SELOKE-398124 format. One line per field, with one value per residue: residue in three letters; x negated, y, z negated of N, C-alpha, C, CB in turn. Coordinates in steps of 0.001 Angstrom, whole numbers, plus 524288, in hexadecimal, padded with zeros to 5 digits. Each point is the difference from the previous one (the first is absolute). Glycine has a CB too. Example, Ala and Ser with C-alpha at 12.3 -4.5 7.8 and 13.67 -1.06 7.14 Angstrom:
REM residues 2
figu = c(ALA | SER)
n.x = c(7CC7A | 7F9FA)
n.y = c(7E9C6 | 808AF)
n.z = c(7E188 | 807AE)
ca.x = c(8037A | 7FCCC)
ca.y = c(804A6 | 804A6)
ca.z = c(80000 | 7FFC4)
c.x = c(7FC7C | 80302)
c.y = c(804B0 | 80442)
c.z = c(80000 | 7FD26)
cb.x = c(80764 | 7FB60)
cb.y = c(7FB6B | 7FD8C)
cb.z = c(7FB22 | 80861)
***
This chain:
REM residues 153
figu = c(MET | PRO | ASP | PRO | GLU | LEU | ALA | ALA | LEU | ARG | ASP | ALA | ILE | ARG | ARG | ARG | GLY | PRO | ALA | ASP | VAL | ARG | GLY | ALA | ALA | ALA | VAL | ILE | GLU | GLU | TYR | LEU | GLY | ALA | ILE | LEU | ARG | ASP | ALA | GLY | ALA | PRO | GLY | SER | ASP | ALA | ALA | ARG | ARG | TRP | ALA | ARG | ASP | ARG | LEU | LYS | LEU | PHE | MET | VAL | VAL | SER | TRP | GLY | ASN | TRP | PHE | GLY | VAL | LEU | GLU | ARG | LEU | PRO | GLN | GLU | TYR | PRO | ALA | LEU | ARG | ASP | GLU | TRP | ARG | ASP | LEU | LEU | ALA | ASP | PRO | ALA | GLN | TYR | GLY | PRO | GLU | HIS | LEU | VAL | ALA | TRP | TRP | TRP | SER | LEU | GLN | PRO | ALA | MET | PHE | GLN | PRO | LEU | VAL | ALA | THR | GLN | LEU | ARG | GLU | MET | GLY | ALA | PRO | LEU | ARG | ASP | GLY | VAL | ALA | ASN | ILE | LEU | LYS | ASP | GLY | GLY | ASP | PHE | ASP | GLY | ARG | LEU | VAL | ASP | TRP | ALA | ALA | PHE | GLY | ALA | THR)
n.x = c(7F672 | 80430 | 7FC4F | 7F2C1 | 80685 | 801BB | 7F40F | 7FCAE | 8078B | 7FB52 | 7F4A5 | 802B3 | 804D3 | 7F601 | 7F813 | 80699 | 7F56A | 80655 | 809DD | 7F67A | 8068F | 7F6F6 | 80579 | 80AFE | 7FB9D | 7FBE3 | 80B16 | 805E6 | 7F8D7 | 80135 | 80C32 | 801B6 | 7F89E | 807B8 | 80A22 | 7FC2B | 7FCBC | 80B26 | 805D8 | 7F940 | 7F8DD | 7F218 | 80317 | 80AA1 | 7F913 | 80B83 | 7FBFC | 7F95C | 809E3 | 80642 | 7F763 | 7FEA9 | 80C0C | 8014D | 7F67D | 805A5 | 80AA0 | 7FA80 | 7FB3C | 80A9C | 8055C | 7F775 | 7FB88 | 80BDB | 7FBCF | 7F4C8 | 807B8 | 801DA | 7F410 | 801A0 | 8093F | 7F6D9 | 7FA16 | 80957 | 7F4AB | 80214 | 80C0A | 7FDEB | 7F611 | 8054C | 8096C | 7F844 | 7F9EA | 80A72 | 80364 | 7F530 | 80215 | 80B4E | 7FC3D | 7FAA3 | 80708 | 7F69C | 7F8C2 | 80300 | 7FDCF | 803B4 | 7F4F3 | 8064F | 80568 | 7F54E | 7FAB8 | 8090E | 7FEDC | 7F3BA | 800C1 | 806AF | 7F76C | 7F778 | 80597 | 80B5A | 7FE5C | 7F897 | 80924 | 808B8 | 7FB25 | 7FF7F | 80C06 | 8033C | 7F98A | 805A0 | 80B06 | 7FD66 | 7FCA9 | 80B57 | 803B9 | 7F681 | 80236 | 80BCA | 7FDF8 | 7F937 | 8081A | 8096D | 7FA0E | 7FD07 | 80BF2 | 802F4 | 7F7BB | 7F56C | 808F9 | 7F3A9 | 80587 | 80B67 | 7FAE7 | 7FA0D | 80568 | 807C9 | 7F444 | 809F3 | 80781 | 7F8B3 | 802A1 | 7F305 | 803A6)
n.y = c(83577 | 7F97C | 7FA57 | 7FD6D | 7FE49 | 80C36 | 8029E | 7F872 | 805BA | 80AF1 | 7FC36 | 7FAFB | 80A96 | 8066E | 7F841 | 7FED9 | 80113 | 8011E | 7F8C5 | 7F751 | 80525 | 7F760 | 7F934 | 80071 | 7FBBD | 7F59C | 7FDA4 | 80105 | 7F822 | 7F6BE | 80133 | 7FED4 | 7F5F0 | 7F9CE | 803DA | 7FB91 | 7F4B2 | 7FE1E | 80327 | 7F74E | 80C06 | 7FB62 | 8082A | 80719 | 80B80 | 7FCC6 | 7FB06 | 80A3E | 80754 | 7F910 | 7FFC0 | 80C66 | 80172 | 7F884 | 8048F | 80AE3 | 7FAE6 | 7FAC1 | 80AED | 805C9 | 7F7B4 | 7FE49 | 80BAD | 8051C | 7FA4B | 80699 | 80A4E | 7FAA4 | 8033F | 80AF0 | 80362 | 7FFBB | 80A4A | 80AC4 | 8014D | 7F75E | 8018A | 80901 | 7FA7F | 7F4B3 | 8042E | 8051F | 7F55C | 7FA2B | 80813 | 7FEE8 | 7F3BB | 8022E | 808C0 | 7F70C | 7F34C | 80500 | 800B7 | 7F5F2 | 7F340 | 7FC42 | 8063D | 809B9 | 7F8C7 | 7FB2B | 80AC9 | 80463 | 7F6FD | 8009C | 80BD8 | 7FD31 | 7F96C | 7F8DF | 7FC89 | 80154 | 7FC07 | 7F597 | 7F9C5 | 8063B | 7FCB9 | 7F410 | 7FF51 | 804C9 | 7F7FB | 7F661 | 804B8 | 8018A | 7F359 | 7FD22 | 80A40 | 7FF5B | 7F478 | 8020D | 809BE | 7F98C | 7F6E9 | 80745 | 8053B | 7F4C7 | 7FCFC | 80A71 | 7FD28 | 80275 | 80A10 | 801AF | 80977 | 7FCF4 | 80126 | 80CA4 | 80231 | 806EC | 80437 | 806BC | 7F809 | 7FF22 | 80C3D | 7FF65 | 80C96)
n.z = c(7963D | 7F405 | 80AC6 | 7FC23 | 80AA5 | 8010F | 7FE0E | 8095D | 8080D | 7FDA7 | 8025E | 80AFE | 80428 | 7FD42 | 80672 | 80BB5 | 805E4 | 808BD | 7FD70 | 80003 | 80BF0 | 7FFFC | 7F770 | 80548 | 80ADE | 7FA84 | 7FB14 | 80AA8 | 80666 | 7F808 | 7FFEF | 80BD3 | 80156 | 7F8E8 | 805ED | 80A9A | 7FC28 | 7FB9D | 80ADB | 807B0 | 800CA | 7FFE9 | 80918 | 7FAEF | 802AC | 7FC6A | 7F56D | 7FD38 | 800FB | 7F835 | 7F74C | 7FF57 | 7FE9C | 7F696 | 7F92E | 7FFC0 | 7FC08 | 7F689 | 7FC7B | 7FF78 | 7F8D4 | 7F778 | 7FD56 | 7FC4A | 7F5A9 | 8012F | 7FE14 | 7F435 | 7FEBF | 8052D | 7F812 | 7F6FF | 806E1 | 7FC59 | 80581 | 808E2 | 80350 | 807D3 | 8048A | 800AE | 806B5 | 80852 | 801DE | 802D7 | 80887 | 80617 | 8014E | 8054E | 808B7 | 80788 | 80133 | 80727 | 7F57D | 7F941 | 80419 | 7F654 | 7FFAB | 7FB10 | 7F773 | 7FC55 | 7FE53 | 7F88C | 7F7ED | 7FFBF | 7FC59 | 7F55A | 7FB18 | 8090B | 7F5D2 | 8056B | 80B40 | 800A0 | 7FA90 | 80664 | 80ABA | 7FCEF | 7FDA3 | 80AB7 | 806C0 | 7FA9A | 802E8 | 80C5C | 8022E | 801B2 | 805A1 | 807FF | 8030D | 8025C | 8078D | 80790 | 800A8 | 80368 | 80988 | 80497 | 8003C | 80687 | 80AB9 | 7F874 | 7FC9A | 7F862 | 80573 | 7FB61 | 7F3C9 | 8001A | 7F512 | 807E4 | 7F86F | 80343 | 7FA48 | 7F5B8 | 7FD76 | 804DB | 801DA)
ca.x = c(80214 | 7FEAF | 7FF3D | 7FAA6 | 7FFEE | 801A9 | 7FB9F | 7FBEF | 801E7 | 7FF80 | 7FA73 | 7FE3E | 8022E | 7FD31 | 7FA8E | 7FFBA | 7FD63 | 802F5 | 8024E | 7FCDE | 8034F | 7FD25 | 80082 | 80576 | 80107 | 7FDD7 | 8038D | 804EB | 7FF16 | 7FF61 | 80525 | 80380 | 7FDFD | 801DD | 805B2 | 8010A | 7FE5A | 803CA | 80506 | 7FF71 | 7FF45 | 7FAEF | 7FDD8 | 80426 | 7FFC6 | 8054E | 80110 | 7FCC8 | 80294 | 804B2 | 7FE7A | 7FDF6 | 8047C | 80351 | 7FD01 | 80071 | 8054D | 80030 | 7FD07 | 802EE | 804A0 | 7FEE1 | 7FC58 | 80279 | 8008E | 7FB1E | 80034 | 801EB | 7FB6A | 7FDBF | 80387 | 7FEB6 | 7FB96 | 802A7 | 7FC7D | 7FDEF | 8040C | 801BC | 7FC08 | 7FFBD | 804AD | 7FF1D | 7FC27 | 802B7 | 80389 | 7FCC9 | 7FE88 | 8049A | 80228 | 7FDAC | 7FED3 | 7FC2C | 7FACD | 7FF06 | 8021C | 80008 | 7FAE6 | 7FFD6 | 80323 | 7FCF0 | 7FB7E | 801E3 | 8011D | 7FB07 | 7FCF7 | 80223 | 7FD40 | 7FF13 | 800FF | 805A4 | 802E2 | 7FE06 | 802D4 | 8057E | 80038 | 7FEDF | 804B3 | 8041B | 7FEA9 | 8013C | 805AD | 801FF | 7FDE9 | 803DE | 803D6 | 7FD7F | 7FF0C | 80508 | 80205 | 7FD39 | 801A7 | 80574 | 80029 | 7FDFA | 80438 | 80427 | 7FE3A | 7FB3F | 8009F | 7FE11 | 80060 | 80574 | 8015D | 7FCCD | 802E4 | 800D5 | 7FE6A | 802ED | 80526 | 7FF3F | 7FF91 | 7FAA5 | 7FDD3)
ca.y = c(7FB62 | 7FBDA | 7FAEE | 7FFE3 | 7FE55 | 8047C | 803BD | 7FDF0 | 800D6 | 805A4 | 8013F | 7FD8F | 80316 | 804FA | 7FF12 | 7FCA6 | 801D0 | 7FEC4 | 7FAC9 | 7FC3C | 7FE3C | 7FBEA | 7FB2B | 7FE5C | 7FE30 | 7FAB9 | 7FC8D | 7FFA1 | 7FD13 | 7FA78 | 7FE56 | 7FF73 | 7FBC7 | 7FB0F | 7FFD9 | 7FEEF | 7FA93 | 7FC75 | 8008C | 7FE38 | 80473 | 80241 | 803C4 | 80367 | 8057B | 801A2 | 7FDCD | 802FC | 80519 | 7FF2D | 7FE77 | 804BE | 80373 | 7FDB1 | 80027 | 80554 | 8007F | 7FD26 | 80306 | 804B6 | 7FE83 | 7FD4E | 802C9 | 804A1 | 7FF8D | 80182 | 8059C | 800B4 | 800F4 | 80518 | 8041E | 80112 | 803A8 | 8048D | 8039A | 7FD85 | 7FD8A | 802BC | 7FFAC | 7FA8B | 7FEFA | 802A2 | 7FCE5 | 7FB4C | 801A1 | 80124 | 7FAF9 | 7FDB7 | 80394 | 7FF37 | 7FA6E | 7FEF7 | 80126 | 7FD50 | 7FAB5 | 7FD99 | 80080 | 80509 | 7FF89 | 7FCCD | 8030A | 80431 | 7FDBA | 7FE6A | 8048E | 80253 | 7FD4C | 7FAC9 | 7FBC1 | 7FF34 | 7FF4D | 7FBD4 | 7FB19 | 80099 | 7FFAD | 7FA93 | 7FCEA | 80168 | 7FDC6 | 7FA68 | 7FF62 | 801AA | 7FC96 | 7FC64 | 802C0 | 801D3 | 7FB60 | 7FE1A | 803E0 | 7FF57 | 7FB01 | 80079 | 8034C | 7FCAB | 7FC63 | 8030C | 8021C | 80310 | 805AB | 80286 | 805B3 | 8017C | 7FF66 | 8036F | 80394 | 80560 | 802C7 | 804E8 | 7FEA0 | 7FDB8 | 80447 | 8006D | 8051C)
ca.z = c(80298 | 7FC4E | 80283 | 80219 | 80580 | 80314 | 7FFDC | 8037A | 80554 | 8011C | 800B6 | 804E8 | 80446 | 8003E | 8019B | 804A6 | 804B6 | 804BE | 8005B | 802FD | 80456 | 802D4 | 7FCF7 | 8003E | 80558 | 80074 | 7FD26 | 802F2 | 804D6 | 7FE96 | 7FE34 | 8047E | 80344 | 7FDC1 | 800C4 | 80583 | 80114 | 7FD98 | 802B7 | 8055E | 80391 | 7FE98 | 803B9 | 801ED | 7FE59 | 7FE8A | 7FACD | 7FC49 | 7FF3C | 7FCD9 | 7FAB2 | 7FD6A | 7FF34 | 7FBF4 | 7FB25 | 7FDF1 | 7FDED | 7FB05 | 7FC2D | 7FEA1 | 7FCFD | 7FB17 | 7FCA1 | 7FDD0 | 7FA55 | 7FD7D | 7FEF4 | 7FAAD | 7FCB8 | 80170 | 7FE21 | 7FA7F | 80024 | 80252 | 802B8 | 804A4 | 80330 | 804CB | 80423 | 801B6 | 80327 | 80504 | 802EF | 801D4 | 8043A | 80494 | 80250 | 8027A | 803E5 | 80525 | 80072 | 8041C | 7FDEC | 7FB0A | 7FFCB | 7FAD4 | 7FD75 | 7FD54 | 7FB3D | 7FC62 | 7FE3C | 7FC96 | 7FAD3 | 7FDAD | 7FE56 | 7FB38 | 7FBC8 | 80224 | 7FC4D | 7FF96 | 804DB | 8036C | 7FF01 | 80183 | 805B4 | 8017D | 7FEB9 | 803B8 | 8051B | 7FFC7 | 80015 | 80516 | 80413 | 80237 | 8034E | 804D4 | 80340 | 801E5 | 803A8 | 804FC | 8024B | 801C2 | 804B4 | 8043A | 80177 | 80288 | 804FB | 7FF6A | 800A7 | 7FB42 | 80064 | 7FF33 | 7FA77 | 7FCC0 | 7FC9D | 801C2 | 7FB44 | 7FF73 | 7FDFE | 7FAD1 | 7FC50 | 7FE1E | 80139)
c.x = c(7FE65 | 7FEB9 | 7FA8C | 7FFB3 | 8019A | 7FBBC | 7FBA4 | 8018D | 7FF6E | 7FA58 | 7FDE6 | 801EF | 7FD01 | 7FA66 | 7FF88 | 7FD3B | 8034F | 80201 | 7FCA7 | 80354 | 7FD4B | 8006D | 8058A | 80158 | 7FDEB | 80389 | 804FF | 7FF35 | 7FF4D | 8054A | 803B2 | 7FE28 | 801E3 | 805E1 | 8013D | 7FE59 | 8040A | 80548 | 7FFBD | 7FF52 | 7FAAD | 7FDE9 | 803EF | 7FF87 | 8055C | 80162 | 7FCE6 | 80274 | 804B9 | 7FE92 | 7FDC8 | 80472 | 80368 | 7FD3C | 80060 | 80573 | 80073 | 7FD36 | 80314 | 8048F | 7FE7D | 7FC60 | 8023D | 80072 | 7FAF6 | 7FFDF | 80243 | 7FB91 | 7FDCC | 80367 | 7FEED | 7FB39 | 801F1 | 7FC65 | 7FE26 | 80438 | 80191 | 7FC0B | 7FF95 | 804A8 | 7FF65 | 7FC13 | 8029F | 8039E | 7FCFE | 7FE6A | 80495 | 801F7 | 7FDEE | 7FE6E | 7FC12 | 7FA70 | 7FEAD | 802BD | 7FFC2 | 7FAC1 | 7FF7B | 8031A | 7FD09 | 7FB7B | 801AA | 8010D | 7FAF1 | 7FD16 | 801F2 | 7FD70 | 7FF2F | 80163 | 805D3 | 8025F | 7FDC6 | 802AA | 805CA | 800B1 | 7FF2A | 804BB | 80450 | 7FEE4 | 80123 | 805E1 | 80258 | 7FE6B | 80413 | 80424 | 7FDB3 | 7FF1D | 80521 | 8026B | 7FD85 | 801DB | 80591 | 80078 | 7FDE2 | 8043F | 8045D | 7FE3E | 7FB65 | 80079 | 7FE7A | 800D5 | 80599 | 801B6 | 7FC80 | 8037F | 8007A | 7FEF2 | 802EB | 80569 | 7FFAA | 7FF8F | 7FA8C | 7FDB3 | 80214)
c.y = c(7FB3F | 7FAB9 | 7FFCC | 7FE3F | 80476 | 80428 | 7FE2F | 800BD | 805BA | 80175 | 7FDB3 | 80318 | 80514 | 7FF63 | 7FD2B | 802AF | 7FEBD | 7FA61 | 7FC8F | 7FDA3 | 7FB9D | 7FAC0 | 7FDE6 | 7FDE3 | 7FA75 | 7FC0A | 7FF23 | 7FCD4 | 7FA33 | 7FDAC | 7FF14 | 7FBBF | 7FAB6 | 7FF5F | 7FE69 | 7FA7D | 7FC27 | 8001F | 7FE23 | 80457 | 8028B | 80423 | 803FA | 80587 | 801EB | 7FDF5 | 802EA | 80551 | 7FF6F | 7FEC1 | 804A5 | 803B0 | 7FE05 | 7FFEA | 8056E | 800D8 | 7FD47 | 80314 | 804BD | 7FE9E | 7FDC6 | 80310 | 804FC | 7FFC1 | 8015A | 805DB | 80126 | 80106 | 80565 | 80483 | 80176 | 80387 | 80516 | 803CE | 7FDC0 | 7FE3F | 8031A | 7FFA3 | 7FA6F | 7FEAE | 8027C | 7FCF6 | 7FB2C | 8015A | 80145 | 7FAED | 7FD80 | 80337 | 7FF0A | 7FA4C | 7FEB5 | 800CF | 7FCBE | 7FAC1 | 7FDC6 | 8006C | 80524 | 7FFD9 | 7FCDB | 80333 | 80454 | 7FDDE | 7FE5E | 804AB | 80247 | 7FDB5 | 7FA59 | 7FB8F | 7FED0 | 7FE4F | 7FBD9 | 7FAC6 | 8004E | 7FF82 | 7FA59 | 7FC7F | 80116 | 7FDB7 | 7FA22 | 7FF23 | 80165 | 7FC43 | 7FC8B | 802D7 | 80215 | 7FB7D | 7FE13 | 803CA | 7FF8C | 7FB01 | 8004D | 8035C | 7FCF1 | 7FC47 | 802BD | 80297 | 803B1 | 805D8 | 802D3 | 805E5 | 801E8 | 7FFBE | 8032B | 803A5 | 80545 | 80375 | 8051F | 7FEEC | 7FDCC | 80441 | 800B5 | 80559 | 80428)
c.z = c(7FCAD | 8027A | 8026B | 805AF | 80396 | 8002C | 803A1 | 805B4 | 8018C | 8010A | 80514 | 804B1 | 800A1 | 801F2 | 80532 | 80483 | 804BA | 7FFE8 | 80386 | 8045C | 802FE | 7FD28 | 80023 | 80568 | 800C1 | 7FD47 | 80323 | 804FC | 7FEED | 7FE6F | 8049E | 803B7 | 7FE17 | 800C6 | 8059E | 8018B | 7FDF1 | 802C5 | 805A6 | 803FA | 7FF2E | 803C5 | 801F2 | 7FDD3 | 7FE3B | 7FA96 | 7FBD9 | 7FEF1 | 7FC71 | 7FA5A | 7FCF9 | 7FE94 | 7FB87 | 7FAB9 | 7FD8E | 7FDB9 | 7FAB9 | 7FBBC | 7FE26 | 7FC74 | 7FAAA | 7FC5F | 7FDC3 | 7FA1E | 7FD1C | 7FED3 | 7FAA5 | 7FC35 | 8011F | 7FE26 | 7FA5D | 7FF80 | 8027C | 802DD | 8052B | 803CF | 804DF | 80478 | 80214 | 80376 | 80562 | 8035E | 80258 | 8048C | 804F6 | 802C4 | 802E7 | 80495 | 8057A | 800AF | 80446 | 7FDFF | 7FB2E | 7FFE7 | 7FA85 | 7FD2C | 7FD16 | 7FAEC | 7FBE3 | 7FDC3 | 7FC45 | 7FA8A | 7FD55 | 7FDBC | 7FADD | 7FB27 | 801B9 | 7FC48 | 7FF75 | 8052E | 803B0 | 7FEDE | 80180 | 805E5 | 801BD | 7FF02 | 803E9 | 80568 | 8001E | 80073 | 8054A | 80462 | 8028D | 80337 | 80519 | 803C6 | 8025C | 803E9 | 80554 | 802AF | 8021F | 804E5 | 804AF | 801EF | 802F9 | 8050C | 7FFAC | 800D4 | 7FAF6 | 80031 | 7FF32 | 7FA59 | 7FC62 | 7FCD9 | 802AC | 7FB3E | 7FF3F | 7FDBC | 7FA79 | 7FBDA | 7FDD9 | 80124 | 7FC69)
cb.x = c(7FF87 | 805AA | 809B7 | 7FCF8 | 8020C | 8094D | 8023F | 7FD70 | 80650 | 807CD | 7FEE6 | 7FFFF | 808CE | 80593 | 7FDAC | 8083C | 7F741 | 7FA9B | 80907 | 7FA7E | 80400 | 7F9C5 | 7F8CE | 80248 | 7FF94 | 7F6EA | 7FC4D | 802E5 | 7FBE8 | 7F6B3 | 7FEA0 | 80247 | 7F82B | 7F8C8 | 80146 | 7FEDA | 7F68D | 7FB6F | 8020A | 80544 | 809AF | 7FE35 | 7F9D6 | 805C7 | 7F897 | 802A6 | 801C2 | 7F7EB | 7FCF6 | 804C4 | 7FE2F | 7F793 | 7FFD5 | 80462 | 7F9D8 | 7F968 | 8038D | 8004C | 7F7B3 | 7FD6B | 804C4 | 8013E | 7F8E6 | 804DD | 806C0 | 7FB7F | 800EE | 80782 | 7FDFD | 7FBDA | 806B6 | 803D0 | 7F941 | 80670 | 7FD2A | 7F884 | 80326 | 804FE | 7FB0F | 7FB29 | 80594 | 801F3 | 7F8C1 | 7FF86 | 8063C | 7FCAF | 7F96B | 80256 | 800EE | 7FCCD | 808D9 | 80696 | 800EC | 7FF12 | 7FD50 | 806C2 | 7FC2A | 7FF03 | 8084D | 8026E | 7FB6D | 803F5 | 808CA | 7FF82 | 7FE34 | 8087A | 803F3 | 7F906 | 7F7E8 | 80046 | 80272 | 7F766 | 7F9BD | 8016B | 7FCB1 | 7F67E | 7FD9D | 801A4 | 7F910 | 7F80B | 8001F | 7FFA5 | 7F7BD | 7FE7D | 804AA | 7FBAC | 7F841 | 8014E | 801A4 | 7F81E | 7FA0B | 802EA | 7FEE8 | 7F6EC | 7FDE0 | 803C0 | 808F1 | 7FBAE | 8073C | 7F962 | 7F862 | 801BF | 8033A | 7F8A4 | 7FCD2 | 806D2 | 7F74D | 7FB13 | 802F7 | 7FB8D | 80924 | 7FEED | 7FF0E)
cb.y = c(8044A | 80496 | 7FF34 | 7FE30 | 7F6D4 | 7FE25 | 80274 | 7F96E | 7F88C | 801D1 | 80043 | 7F733 | 7FC0B | 80329 | 7FFB9 | 7FBB2 | 7FECF | 80680 | 803BB | 7FDFC | 808FC | 806CD | 80304 | 806AD | 80949 | 803BF | 80329 | 808AF | 807EC | 801B3 | 80503 | 8096C | 80567 | 80059 | 80700 | 8097D | 802B4 | 80143 | 80786 | 7F884 | 80189 | 7F7A0 | 7F934 | 7F835 | 80189 | 80019 | 7F733 | 7FB5E | 802F1 | 7FCD3 | 7F6E7 | 7FF29 | 8026D | 7FA8B | 7F915 | 8033F | 80073 | 7F772 | 7FCFF | 80430 | 7FE3A | 7F7B4 | 7FC3F | 800FD | 7F92A | 7F8A4 | 8019C | 7FA38 | 7F662 | 7FBD5 | 7FCD2 | 7F758 | 7F890 | 7FF1A | 8038D | 7FD33 | 7FC06 | 80619 | 8076C | 7FD9D | 7FFA0 | 808AB | 8032E | 7FC1A | 8037B | 80839 | 7FEC8 | 7FC2A | 8067A | 8094E | 7FE57 | 802B9 | 80901 | 80899 | 7FEB1 | 7F9ED | 7FA62 | 80474 | 8008D | 7F7D7 | 7FE02 | 804AB | 7FCE0 | 7F893 | 801E4 | 8017B | 805F3 | 803F3 | 8028D | 806A9 | 80933 | 804A9 | 7FE3E | 805C6 | 8094B | 8016F | 80022 | 8083E | 806E3 | 7FE6F | 801F2 | 80937 | 8001D | 7FA0F | 80268 | 80738 | 7FD84 | 7FB57 | 805DC | 804D5 | 7FB51 | 7FEF4 | 80830 | 80096 | 7FAA7 | 80188 | 7FF04 | 7F832 | 7FE8C | 7F8E3 | 7FFEF | 7FCD8 | 7F727 | 7FF89 | 7FB4D | 7FD6B | 7FBED | 803E9 | 7FE46 | 7F848 | 7FE7B | 7F672 | 7FD4A)
cb.z = c(8092D | 7F9D7 | 801CE | 7F70A | 7FD3E | 7FD99 | 7F6B6 | 7F928 | 7FEF3 | 7FA5F | 7F648 | 7FBAA | 7FE6F | 7F8B9 | 7F6AB | 7FD30 | 7FBCB | 804F3 | 7FE90 | 7F801 | 800BB | 8037D | 7FA3D | 7F933 | 8034B | 80064 | 7F76F | 7FC5E | 803EC | 7FD08 | 7F7A8 | 7FF34 | 80206 | 7F961 | 7F91B | 801DF | 7FF92 | 7F781 | 7FA37 | 7FD78 | 80009 | 7FBD2 | 8029B | 800CA | 8063A | 80976 | 80400 | 8032A | 808DD | 807F5 | 80337 | 804FC | 80985 | 806D3 | 80371 | 8069C | 80923 | 804D9 | 8042A | 8087E | 80861 | 804C5 | 8052F | 80839 | 80175 | 8049E | 80985 | 80210 | 7FFCA | 807C6 | 80632 | 7FD8F | 800AA | 7F8F3 | 7F769 | 7FAAA | 7F7DD | 7FA51 | 7FBE0 | 7F7CD | 7F7DB | 7FBB7 | 7FA11 | 7F6F2 | 7F95D | 7FBA4 | 7F8DC | 7F778 | 7F8FB | 80011 | 7FCB5 | 806BE | 8037E | 7FB7A | 80938 | 8034C | 806EB | 808A1 | 8054F | 80503 | 80869 | 807BD | 80328 | 80653 | 80953 | 80498 | 7F8F5 | 80541 | 7FB3A | 7F8EE | 7FF18 | 8007E | 7F8C2 | 7F83D | 800C9 | 7FDF5 | 7F681 | 7FAF3 | 8012B | 7FA6F | 7F681 | 7FCDC | 7FB3B | 7F86F | 7F7E3 | 7FB00 | 7FA65 | 7F786 | 7F891 | 7FC72 | 7F9D0 | 7F6C2 | 7FA7E | 7FC2F | 7F82C | 7F743 | 802DD | 802C1 | 80694 | 7FF07 | 8061F | 808D8 | 80219 | 80689 | 7F7F1 | 8070F | 800E5 | 8079C | 80923 | 80413 | 7FDC8 | 8014C | 80928)
***
C-alpha cells in the first residue's frame, strides 16, 4: 500500500479499541443543548428527540462519502461497512453519539476534526428546523424520520 495516510488509517483501524460512546454522548448533548437554546426550545423533550433524530439523518446522508476512503482498504472495508449498517439498523438503540464514536474510533486524528467540522455545518439547519417546527405548532414527533422507510435497516 503506497499511500502512507492510507497505511496509517489501516493500522489505526486494526489497533482500535472500544468506541468512546460516553465521550461522544457528552459532545452530542452539549451540541444539542446549544442548538435547542438558540432555537428557543431549551427544555423541550420533543424538540430534543427531533434534533437527535434529524442529526442522525444528517450524519447518515453526509458521512456516506467518507466511506470512499474506507473502500480503499479492501481487507477492512466489508467488516467496517457491516458495523456501520448495524449502527443504522436499530435507531432505538444507537443514536448520533454511537455514529460519532464509531468514526472517532477508526482514526481519531483523521475523523475527530472531520466530525467537528460537520457538526458546525449542521448546526444552523438543526436550529432553523427546531425554530420552524415551533412556529408551525410544535409537532416534533410527527416529523421524526421513518427509519424503516428510509432504508437504514
